[in-house]
Every structure is written in structure tokens, then in C-alpha cells.
VEXFIVEX-191466 format. One record per residue (C-alpha): residue number from 1; residue in one letter; x, y, z. Coordinates in steps of 0.1 Angstrom, whole numbers, plus 2048, in hexadecimal, padded with zeros to 3 digits. Each point is the difference from the previous one (the first is absolute). Layout:
ATOM / NUM / a / X / Y / Z
...
// end
This chain:
ATOM / 1 / m / D1F / 629 / A57
ATOM / 2 / k / 80B / 7E3 / 7E9
ATOM / 3 / i / 81C / 7EA / 80C
ATOM / 4 / l / 810 / 7E5 / 7EB
ATOM / 5 / f / 811 / 7E3 / 812
ATOM / 6 / l / 81D / 7F0 / 7EE
ATOM / 7 / p / 809 / 7E1 / 814
ATOM / 8 / r / 81B / 7E6 / 7F9
ATOM / 9 / w / 7EC / 7E7 / 815
ATOM / 10 / y / 7DA / 7FE / 801
ATOM / 11 / p / 7E6 / 7E5 / 804
ATOM / 12 / s / 7F7 / 7EF / 7DE
ATOM / 13 / k / 7F5 / 7E0 / 7F1
ATOM / 14 / k / 824 / 7F4 / 801
ATOM / 15 / d / 803 / 806 / 826
ATOM / 16 / p / 7E3 / 80D / 815
ATOM / 17 / m / 816 / 809 / 81D
ATOM / 18 / m / 81D / 811 / 7F0
ATOM / 19 / g / 801 / 825 / 80A
ATOM / 20 / l / 7DF / 7FE / 814
ATOM / 21 / f / 80E / 81B / 817
ATOM / 22 / i / 802 / 818 / 7E2
ATOM / 23 / k / 7DC / 7F8 / 7F7
ATOM / 24 / r / 7F5 / 809 / 823
ATOM / 25 / h / 812 / 822 / 7FD
ATOM / 26 / a / 7ED / 806 / 7E0
ATOM / 27 / e / 7DF / 7F7 / 810
ATOM / 28 / v / 806 / 819 / 81D
ATOM / 29 / a / 80A / 81B / 7E7
ATOM / 30 / s / 7DF / 7FA / 7ED
ATOM / 31 / s / 7ED / 80D / 81E
ATOM / 32 / f / 80B / 824 / 7F7
ATOM / 33 / a / 80C / 7FE / 7DB
ATOM / 34 / d / 7FA / 7EF / 7DF
ATOM / 35 / v / 819 / 7E3 / 7FF
ATOM / 36 / f / 80C / 7ED / 7E1
ATOM / 37 / v / 819 / 7E4 / 800
ATOM / 38 / l / 814 / 7F4 / 7E2
ATOM / 39 / v / 80E / 7DD / 802
ATOM / 40 / v / 815 / 7EE / 7E6
ATOM / 41 / i / 805 / 7DB / 805
ATOM / 42 / a / 819 / 7EA / 7ED
ATOM / 43 / d / 801 / 7DA / 7FC
ATOM / 44 / h / 7DB / 7FD / 7F8
ATOM / 45 / t / 7F4 / 7E4 / 7E9
ATOM / 46 / c / 7F3 / 81A / 7E7
ATOM / 47 / f / 7FA / 825 / 7FC
ATOM / 48 / e / 7E2 / 80C / 814
ATOM / 49 / t / 7F4 / 821 / 80D
ATOM / 50 / e / 7E4 / 808 / 819
ATOM / 51 / i / 7F3 / 81D / 814
ATOM / 52 / v / 7F6 / 7F7 / 824
ATOM / 53 / t / 7EC / 818 / 815
ATOM / 54 / t / 801 / 7F9 / 826
ATOM / 55 / g / 7EE / 81A / 813
ATOM / 56 / k / 80F / 821 / 7F4
ATOM / 57 / v / 820 / 7F1 / 7F4
ATOM / 58 / v / 802 / 7FA / 7DA
ATOM / 59 / t / 81C / 7E7 / 7F6
ATOM / 60 / l / 80C / 7FB / 7DD
ATOM / 61 / y / 812 / 7DF / 7FB
ATOM / 62 / y / 816 / 7F7 / 7E2
ATOM / 63 / y / 80B / 7DB / 7FF
ATOM / 64 / y / 819 / 7F4 / 7E6
ATOM / 65 / p / 814 / 7E1 / 7F8
ATOM / 66 / s / 826 / 802 / 805
ATOM / 67 / s / 818 / 7F9 / 7E3
ATOM / 68 / k / 80D / 7DC / 801
ATOM / 69 / t / 81B / 7FE / 7E5
ATOM / 70 / s / 820 / 7EB / 804
ATOM / 71 / y / 813 / 820 / 807
ATOM / 72 / q / 7FD / 810 / 822
ATOM / 73 / f / 80E / 821 / 7F5
ATOM / 74 / i / 7E6 / 803 / 7E4
ATOM / 75 / n / 7E5 / 7F6 / 819
ATOM / 76 / s / 80B / 81B / 818
ATOM / 77 / i / 7FF / 81B / 7E5
ATOM / 78 / i / 7DE / 7F5 / 7F3
ATOM / 79 / n / 7F1 / 7FE / 823
ATOM / 80 / q / 80C / 822 / 80A
ATOM / 81 / l / 7F2 / 80F / 7E0
ATOM / 82 / s / 7DF / 7EE / 805
ATOM / 83 / w / 7FE / 80E / 823
ATOM / 84 / i / 807 / 823 / 7F4
ATOM / 85 / y / 7E7 / 7FD / 7E4
ATOM / 86 / y / 7E3 / 7F4 / 815
ATOM / 87 / l / 807 / 819 / 81C
ATOM / 88 / t / 800 / 81C / 7E7
ATOM / 89 / k / 7E1 / 7F3 / 7F0
ATOM / 90 / g / 7EF / 7FF / 822
ATOM / 91 / l / 80B / 823 / 809
ATOM / 92 / l / 7F2 / 80D / 7DF
ATOM / 93 / q / 7DF / 7ED / 804
ATOM / 94 / l / 7FB / 80E / 823
ATOM / 95 / k / 808 / 823 / 7F5
ATOM / 96 / r / 7E8 / 7FD / 7E3
ATOM / 97 / k / 7E4 / 7F1 / 814
ATOM / 98 / y / 803 / 812 / 821
ATOM / 99 / c / 814 / 81F / 7F7
ATOM / 100 / s / 821 / 80A / 80F
ATOM / 101 / m / 80A / 7F5 / 823
ATOM / 102 / d / 809 / 819 / 81B
ATOM / 103 / l / 81A / 7EA / 810
ATOM / 104 / i / 812 / 7DF / 7FB
ATOM / 105 / h / 807 / 7EA / 81E
ATOM / 106 / v / 81D / 7E8 / 7F8
ATOM / 107 / n / 803 / 7E1 / 816
ATOM / 108 / i / 821 / 7ED / 7FF
ATOM / 109 / l / 81D / 80C / 7EB
ATOM / 110 / t / 812 / 803 / 7E8
ATOM / 111 / r / 7F0 / 7FB / 7DD
ATOM / 112 / l / 7DF / 80F / 808
ATOM / 113 / g / 811 / 81D / 810
ATOM / 114 / i / 812 / 807 / 7DF
ATOM / 115 / i / 7DE / 7FF / 7EE
ATOM / 116 / a / 7F2 / 819 / 819
ATOM / 117 / w / 81E / 817 / 7FC
ATOM / 118 / i / 7FC / 800 / 7DA
ATOM / 119 / v / 7DA / 807 / 804
ATOM / 120 / k / 809 / 81D / 816
ATOM / 121 / q / 817 / 80E / 7E6
ATOM / 122 / l / 7E7 / 7FB / 7E3
ATOM / 123 / w / 7DE / 808 / 811
ATOM / 124 / g / 80A / 813 / 81F
ATOM / 125 / i / 7F0 / 7E7 / 817
ATOM / 126 / p / 812 / 7FE / 822
ATOM / 127 / y / 806 / 7DF / 811
ATOM / 128 / v / 806 / 7F2 / 823
ATOM / 129 / v / 812 / 7E0 / 809
ATOM / 130 / t / 7F9 / 7E6 / 81A
ATOM / 131 / e / 81B / 7E5 / 803
ATOM / 132 / h / 7F9 / 7DE / 811
ATOM / 133 / w / 81D / 7EB / 7F3
ATOM / 134 / s / 818 / 7F2 / 81A
ATOM / 135 / r / 81C / 7FD / 7E6
ATOM / 136 / y / 810 / 820 / 80E
ATOM / 137 / i / 802 / 7ED / 822
ATOM / 138 / n / 80D / 7DF / 7F4
ATOM / 139 / g / 81A / 80D / 7E8
ATOM / 140 / s / 7F1 / 7F4 / 7E0
ATOM / 141 / f / 7FC / 824 / 7F2
ATOM / 142 / n / 81E / 803 / 7E9
ATOM / 143 / g / 80B / 80B / 7DD
ATOM / 144 / a / 80E / 822 / 7F8
ATOM / 145 / l / 7E6 / 808 / 7E6
ATOM / 146 / r / 7E3 / 7F5 / 816
ATOM / 147 / i / 80C / 815 / 81D
ATOM / 148 / w / 805 / 81E / 7E9
ATOM / 149 / f / 7DD / 7FE / 7F2
ATOM / 150 / t / 7F1 / 7FA / 823
ATOM / 151 / r / 811 / 81F / 80D
ATOM / 152 / l / 7F1 / 813 / 7E2
ATOM / 153 / v / 7DD / 7F4 / 808
ATOM / 154 / i / 803 / 806 / 825
ATOM / 155 / g / 80E / 823 / 7FB
ATOM / 156 / g / 7E4 / 809 / 7E8
ATOM / 157 / a / 7E4 / 7F4 / 816
ATOM / 158 / a / 7EA / 819 / 812
ATOM / 159 / k / 800 / 7EA / 81F
ATOM / 160 / v / 80E / 7DE / 80A
ATOM / 161 / s / 7F1 / 7E9 / 81A
ATOM / 162 / t / 809 / 7DE / 80E
ATOM / 163 / v / 7EF / 7E9 / 819
ATOM / 164 / t / 81C / 804 / 819
ATOM / 165 / l / 81B / 819 / 808
ATOM / 166 / n / 81A / 7E4 / 7FE
ATOM / 167 / l / 7F8 / 7FA / 7DB
ATOM / 168 / w / 805 / 825 / 7F9
ATOM / 169 / e / 821 / 801 / 812
ATOM / 170 / s / 80B / 7E1 / 7ED
ATOM / 171 / m / 7F7 / 811 / 7DF
ATOM / 172 / q / 814 / 81F / 809
ATOM / 173 / r / 81F / 7EB / 804
ATOM / 174 / y / 7FE / 7FC / 7DA
ATOM / 175 / g / 7FD / 826 / 7FB
ATOM / 176 / l / 7DB / 7FF / 7FB
ATOM / 177 / t / 7F6 / 821 / 810
ATOM / 178 / n / 7E2 / 816 / 7FF
ATOM / 179 / p / 7F8 / 81D / 818
ATOM / 180 / n / 7DB / 7F7 / 801
ATOM / 181 / y / 7FF / 7DF / 812
ATOM / 182 / m / 7E4 / 7F1 / 816
ATOM / 183 / r / 7F6 / 7DE / 80E
ATOM / 184 / l / 7E1 / 7F0 / 7F1
ATOM / 185 / s / 7F3 / 7E3 / 815
ATOM / 186 / n / 7F2 / 7DF / 7F3
ATOM / 187 / v / 7DA / 7FE / 801
ATOM / 188 / v / 7ED / 7E7 / 815
ATOM / 189 / d / 7DB / 7FF / 7FE
ATOM / 190 / t / 7F9 / 800 / 825
ATOM / 191 / s / 7DB / 7FB / 7FA
ATOM / 192 / l / 808 / 7DE / 7F2
ATOM / 193 / f / 81F / 7F7 / 813
ATOM / 194 / k / 7F5 / 800 / 824
ATOM / 195 / p / 7FE / 7E9 / 81E
ATOM / 196 / s / 7E2 / 7E8 / 7FF
ATOM / 197 / v / 7F0 / 7F7 / 821
ATOM / 198 / l / 7E0 / 7EA / 7FC
ATOM / 199 / g / 7F0 / 81A / 7E9
ATOM / 200 / f / 809 / 81E / 815
ATOM / 201 / e / 80F / 81E / 7EE
ATOM / 202 / s / 81F / 80F / 810
ATOM / 203 / s / 7EE / 822 / 800
ATOM / 204 / v / 7E4 / 7F3 / 817
ATOM / 205 / l / 804 / 809 / 824
ATOM / 206 / l / 805 / 7E0 / 813
ATOM / 207 / e / 7FE / 7F9 / 825
ATOM / 208 / k / 820 / 7EC / 7FE
ATOM / 209 / t / 820 / 80A / 7EE
ATOM / 210 / l / 806 / 7F1 / 7DD
ATOM / 211 / n / 81D / 7EC / 80E
ATOM / 212 / q / 7EB / 7F0 / 81C
ATOM / 213 / l / 7E4 / 7F7 / 7E7
ATOM / 214 / y / 81A / 7EF / 7EA
ATOM / 215 / i / 80D / 7EC / 81E
ATOM / 216 / d / 7DE / 7F7 / 80E
ATOM / 217 / q / 7F0 / 7F6 / 7E0
ATOM / 218 / q / 81F / 7F0 / 7F0
ATOM / 219 / c / 7FA / 814 / 7E0
ATOM / 220 / y / 823 / 7F7 / 7F3
ATOM / 221 / n / 817 / 7E2 / 804
ATOM / 222 / p / 81B / 80B / 819
ATOM / 223 / r / 818 / 7E7 / 7F1
ATOM / 224 / r / 7FB / 80C / 7DC
ATOM / 225 / f / 814 / 81A / 7EF
ATOM / 226 / i / 800 / 80D / 7DC
ATOM / 227 / h / 817 / 809 / 7E4
ATOM / 228 / v / 7F3 / 813 / 7E2
ATOM / 229 / s / 816 / 808 / 7E2
ATOM / 230 / c / 805 / 7FE / 7DB
ATOM / 231 / f / 815 / 7E0 / 804
ATOM / 232 / e / 820 / 80D / 7F1
ATOM / 233 / d / 81A / 7EF / 815
ATOM / 234 / r / 81F / 816 / 7F8
ATOM / 235 / s / 7F1 / 81D / 812
ATOM / 236 / k / 7E6 / 7F0 / 817
ATOM / 237 / n / 816 / 7E4 / 80D
ATOM / 238 / i / 7E3 / 7E8 / 804
ATOM / 239 / s / 819 / 7E3 / 7FE
ATOM / 240 / g / 811 / 80E / 81F
ATOM / 241 / l / 7DF / 802 / 812
ATOM / 242 / l / 7F9 / 7DC / 7F7
ATOM / 243 / r / 821 / 7F4 / 80E
ATOM / 244 / v / 7F8 / 812 / 820
ATOM / 245 / l / 7DE / 7EE / 802
ATOM / 246 / a / 811 / 7DF / 7FA
ATOM / 247 / n / 818 / 806 / 81D
ATOM / 248 / l / 7E4 / 80D / 815
ATOM / 249 / s / 7EC / 7E0 / 7FB
ATOM / 250 / n / 81C / 7EE / 812
ATOM / 251 / t / 7F6 / 814 / 81F
ATOM / 252 / t / 7DA / 801 / 7FB
ATOM / 253 / t / 7E7 / 7F7 / 7E6
ATOM / 254 / n / 7E5 / 815 / 811
ATOM / 255 / f / 800 / 81B / 7E5
ATOM / 256 / e / 7F1 / 808 / 7DF
ATOM / 257 / c / 80F / 817 / 7E5
ATOM / 258 / l / 7E8 / 80C / 7E5
ATOM / 259 / f / 813 / 809 / 7E0
ATOM / 260 / v / 7EA / 817 / 7EB
ATOM / 261 / g / 807 / 80B / 7DD
ATOM / 262 / e / 80F / 7F3 / 7DF
ATOM / 263 / g / 81D / 809 / 7EA
ATOM / 264 / i / 81D / 7F3 / 7EB
ATOM / 265 / d / 80F / 7EB / 81C
ATOM / 266 / f / 7DF / 7F2 / 80E
ATOM / 267 / e / 803 / 7DC / 7F4
ATOM / 268 / m / 825 / 7FF / 808
ATOM / 269 / l / 7FA / 80B / 824
ATOM / 270 / k / 7E4 / 7E6 / 804
ATOM / 271 / l / 818 / 7E5 / 7F5
ATOM / 272 / y / 81B / 80E / 817
ATOM / 273 / a / 7E7 / 7FE / 81E
ATOM / 274 / d / 7FA / 7DC / 7F7
ATOM / 275 / r / 825 / 7F8 / 7FF
ATOM / 276 / l / 804 / 810 / 823
ATOM / 277 / g / 7E5 / 7E9 / 80D
ATOM / 278 / l / 7E7 / 81C / 806
ATOM / 279 / k / 7DC / 7F4 / 7FE
ATOM / 280 / h / 7DD / 80C / 806
ATOM / 281 / p / 7F5 / 80F / 817
ATOM / 282 / q / 822 / 80E / 80A
ATOM / 283 / v / 804 / 80F / 7DD
ATOM / 284 / q / 7E2 / 809 / 7EA
ATOM / 285 / f / 803 / 810 / 7DE
ATOM / 286 / t / 7DF / 811 / 7F7
ATOM / 287 / g / 809 / 80F / 7DF
ATOM / 288 / l / 7F3 / 823 / 7F6
ATOM / 289 / l / 7E6 / 80E / 817
ATOM / 290 / e / 7EF / 821 / 7FA
ATOM / 291 / g / 7E6 / 817 / 811
ATOM / 292 / s / 7EC / 7F0 / 81D
ATOM / 293 / k / 812 / 7DF / 7FC
ATOM / 294 / l / 821 / 811 / 806
ATOM / 295 / v / 7F2 / 813 / 81E
ATOM / 296 / e / 7F3 / 7DF / 80E
ATOM / 297 / a / 823 / 7F1 / 7FD
ATOM / 298 / y / 80F / 81D / 813
ATOM / 299 / c / 7E6 / 7FF / 81B
ATOM / 300 / s / 804 / 7DB / 805
ATOM / 301 / a / 825 / 806 / 80B
ATOM / 302 / s / 80F / 80E / 81F
ATOM / 303 / f / 81E / 811 / 7EE
ATOM / 304 / m / 812 / 804 / 7DF
ATOM / 305 / v / 823 / 7F7 / 7F5
ATOM / 306 / l / 816 / 80E / 7E5
ATOM / 307 / f / 824 / 7F5 / 7FC
ATOM / 308 / s / 80B / 815 / 7E2
ATOM / 309 / n / 823 / 805 / 7F4
ATOM / 310 / y / 7F6 / 822 / 7F3
ATOM / 311 / e / 7E0 / 815 / 7FF
ATOM / 312 / n / 7F4 / 823 / 7FD
ATOM / 313 / m / 7E0 / 800 / 814
ATOM / 314 / p / 7E8 / 7E3 / 7F7
ATOM / 315 / v / 7DB / 808 / 800
ATOM / 316 / v / 7FA / 7DF / 813
ATOM / 317 / i / 80E / 80F / 81F
ATOM / 318 / g / 7E6 / 81C / 7FF
ATOM / 319 / e / 7E5 / 7E6 / 7F9
ATOM / 320 / a / 80B / 7EB / 81E
ATOM / 321 / f / 800 / 81F / 816
ATOM / 322 / a / 7DD / 80A / 7F5
ATOM / 323 / c / 7F4 / 7DD / 80A
ATOM / 324 / g / 811 / 805 / 822
ATOM / 325 / l / 81D / 7E8 / 7FB
ATOM / 326 / p / 823 / 806 / 80D
ATOM / 327 / v / 81C / 7F9 / 7E7
ATOM / 328 / i / 821 / 7EF / 802
ATOM / 329 / t / 816 / 80E / 7E4
ATOM / 330 / t / 824 / 805 / 7F6
ATOM / 331 / r / 812 / 821 / 804
ATOM / 332 / t / 801 / 80A / 7DB
ATOM / 333 / g / 7F6 / 81D / 7EA
ATOM / 334 / g / 7E8 / 819 / 810
ATOM / 335 / i / 7ED / 7E7 / 815
ATOM / 336 / a / 811 / 80D / 820
ATOM / 337 / e / 7EE / 822 / 7FA
ATOM / 338 / y / 7DF / 7EF / 809
ATOM / 339 / m / 80B / 7E6 / 81A
ATOM / 340 / t / 7FF / 805 / 826
ATOM / 341 / d / 802 / 7E9 / 81D
ATOM / 342 / w / 7DA / 800 / 804
ATOM / 343 / n / 7F8 / 7F5 / 7DC
ATOM / 344 / g / 819 / 7E5 / 7FB
ATOM / 345 / q / 825 / 7F6 / 800
ATOM / 346 / m / 81D / 805 / 7E8
ATOM / 347 / i / 81D / 7E8 / 7FA
ATOM / 348 / s / 81F / 801 / 7EB
ATOM / 349 / i / 7FF / 7F5 / 7DC
ATOM / 350 / g / 806 / 7DB / 7FC
ATOM / 351 / d / 802 / 7F9 / 825
ATOM / 352 / e / 7EE / 7DF / 802
ATOM / 353 / a / 807 / 7FA / 824
ATOM / 354 / a / 7F1 / 822 / 80A
ATOM / 355 / l / 7E1 / 7F9 / 7EB
ATOM / 356 / s / 7FB / 7DE / 810
ATOM / 357 / s / 803 / 810 / 823
ATOM / 358 / s / 7E8 / 81C / 7F6
ATOM / 359 / i / 7E6 / 7E8 / 7F2
ATOM / 360 / l / 802 / 7EA / 81F
ATOM / 361 / h / 7FB / 81F / 816
ATOM / 362 / f / 7E3 / 80D / 7EC
ATOM / 363 / l / 7EE / 7DE / 801
ATOM / 364 / f / 7FC / 805 / 825
ATOM / 365 / h / 7FF / 826 / 803
ATOM / 366 / a / 7EF / 80E / 7E1
ATOM / 367 / d / 7E0 / 807 / 814
ATOM / 368 / e / 813 / 819 / 815
ATOM / 369 / f / 801 / 819 / 7E3
ATOM / 370 / d / 7E4 / 81A / 800
ATOM / 371 / r / 7ED / 7F9 / 7E0
ATOM / 372 / q / 7EC / 820 / 803
ATOM / 373 / h / 81F / 815 / 801
ATOM / 374 / i / 810 / 7EE / 7E2
ATOM / 375 / r / 7DF / 805 / 7ED
ATOM / 376 / s / 7FF / 825 / 807
ATOM / 377 / y / 824 / 804 / 7F6
ATOM / 378 / a / 7F8 / 7F0 / 7DE
ATOM / 379 / e / 7E3 / 818 / 7FB
ATOM / 380 / q / 816 / 81D / 808
ATOM / 381 / c / 81D / 7F6 / 7E9
ATOM / 382 / f / 7EF / 7ED / 7E3
ATOM / 383 / g / 7DC / 80A / 801
ATOM / 384 / t / 7EF / 80F / 7E1
ATOM / 385 / a / 7FB / 822 / 810
ATOM / 386 / t / 825 / 802 / 808
ATOM / 387 / v / 80B / 7F6 / 7DD
ATOM / 388 / e / 7E7 / 817 / 7F0
ATOM / 389 / k / 810 / 81E / 812
ATOM / 390 / q / 823 / 7F4 / 7F5
ATOM / 391 / l / 7F5 / 7FD / 7DC
ATOM / 392 / k / 7F0 / 822 / 800
ATOM / 393 / a / 821 / 80E / 80D
ATOM / 394 / l / 813 / 7ED / 7E5
ATOM / 395 / y / 7EA / 80E / 7E4
ATOM / 396 / n / 800 / 824 / 80D
ATOM / 397 / i / 819 / 80F / 7E8
ATOM / 398 / h / 802 / 822 / 7F1
ATOM / 399 / s / 802 / 7F4 / 7DC
ATOM / 400 / v / 7DE / 7F0 / 802
ATOM / 401 / n / 7E2 / 818 / 7FA
ATOM / 402 / d / 7E7 / 7EB / 812
ATOM / 403 / v / 812 / 7FE / 821
ATOM / 404 / v / 7F2 / 7EA / 81C
ATOM / 405 / s / 802 / 812 / 821
// end
């Protein structure tokens, strides 16, 4: 079976973290199918194309410079035509080199969904849709023409999936309906994201519980907590978290908050922390961390904090769970579908007083959470085996000859 991923967001030279969760789905799908990814990136310094093979995933990249005339309307038209041109060129190149695809997997609407709908009419290739965007939740999905086209795309899809049921319910409020819906979880590599105890693997039978080993050996800083995000303040509300920490420092300075990641508001938020009087070690900005460095950061903390204004279901919650960390987060999007009283605490959006109280409580009681239980839950919800079954169910459609059972 040959599957073509058409993602709006995907890791590239421009941003190695954008759409990483989609890449992880593609990697899981490559365990049972031939997977190809077509990525078109604007705002590049020059035209460039490359084919990157990672494992069994073949990714075709087209980079192109955006139009920069004095007229925004003309720029918009030229950029849209350029995007269509390079996407079409990529589709034809993949068809010529690897023959026709059996299925197209669209990630994030609406433009790529229209392309998939057209390909279905011309070449008879069915498509499925996975939506990740929280715009249906925060009210930024608007425009009569956009809504009409999105309804067309959703209605023509063989199946539709979202990371949370909440997102699907939000989409349906706009009339985006399809009888074949399912939930597709984010992927967490639980072989990488795992508790680290002095070289012991979590799978090793230990005489003591994982919790007790952490406490006895002080494998994490009980006064350290972590925030991991893309540093986009409008949704992540990192500025609100910083204000909470500034107020908290009036009560105690015996804490450390590790801010991990980078993004459009990274420098602004560092300056804001300075203006609030927050200094090292209470606030530490690490920048982007990946792989084992990111796991080390998780495992050095006793819990994670997210204070988002709106979310769907961020991958970082699953990563924290896989490392055995409880999470403090806001009650937004579909996060509540994965939260219980034994893996963290939820507070209202924007409630800085509640967040301050929760952090203060967790600083002294985070070791009361069962890390083994939280870890097992992550494997059950976000592990590769679980997501592989879900992807096979998503692709098991009658219009595909090579059906995956």
C-alpha cells in the first residue's frame, strides 16, 4: 500500500519542529505501508528541491521564495499560484517516479484538502483527513467560502480523524460532518521518552518502586518544574505563567522553572521575564531541545506546567506522561479527555491565582503521584503500537485495493 501524506505543517529547514507530530504519524504508518510526504514551503531565500529518505519515509520538499512586490494583493495572487504550481509539480513527480498512490492522507485543512478532493475526481485516489488545528475551538475559523470548501472536503473524505473528540465536536458546529469519524492519538516514542533512574530502564524489575528510587536517589529536582512549547504566546499564554512565577517569588524563591522550546515570541518572553524581575535559577530558558536532551530535561523535573488559552491536545503532555511526570494544565480543548486526578490537575483558563496555588502545592506533593501508573497510561494512549492500530483502522477503506487489516 502506498500512502501520500499532504501536510500543511511538517519539519523542514525553515522550522525543524513545525508539524513534528505529523512526521511521527508518517513514521508509524511506514511500518506497514510505503509512505511518501510532499511538503511545499514558502518564504525561502531561493528555489530549492530535495528528497529526504528517513527510514521508510520518502519526503519530497519544494522550497520557493515568496513574491515581495509593493502590492500585497499581487503578492497574494502570485504566492497562491506558486504554491499550486509546486504542489502540482510534486504530485506529478511522485506519480512518475513511484507510480500512483493508493491513498492520500491530508493533515490540516483547507487548501490541501481541496487538492486531495481534485485528485480524487481526476485520478480516483481516495483520501482521509486528520485535523489538528485549534482554530475551530478558538473561533478563528471563519469566512463563508472557506467554510463551504471545508465542508466539501470533509464530506468527500473516506474517513476523518482528530486527536481529540472535542476538536471533532467543535468542527461539527460549523457543519463539517462525515459519518466515518475516529480519534487518532498523537504519537510518543515511549522507548525514548521514559523515566531515567541512574541507568535503570523502566522495564527492569526493581526491588523498589520507581517512585521510591526517584525519592531515595534524588534523580530529579523536587523544586523544578518544566514548560515545553512552541513559544507562541497568544495560545500558550507563557506571559501569564511568567506573571504567576513573579508573584510566586514573593512567597518563595525555592523553585526552578525550565522553559524549553523556541518560537516567534521567544525573545519577547525572555525580555518580559527580565522586566518581571525573574532571574536564574528561578527561570531558565534552554531554547530548543530534542531527543535525549529533551528527555533529560523532562526527567530533571518533578512536574510539567501548561497555561494555554486554547489547545487541542499538545504532544508535550504525552511526552511528560511517558517520563512519569504529572501535569498542571488548563481546561481547554480536548485535554480533559486524557486528564485524571492521578496524573495531574486542571485549572480554568487564565486563572493565575489557581495556577499559583497549584504550583505551590505540587512543589511539596509531586512525589505523591505514581510515576509508574502515569508512564503506563502514556504507553496505552500514545504508544507506537496503539497508534499503529488506529492508523490501520483509518486506512482500512473499501475504495483502496490494498486494504490493511
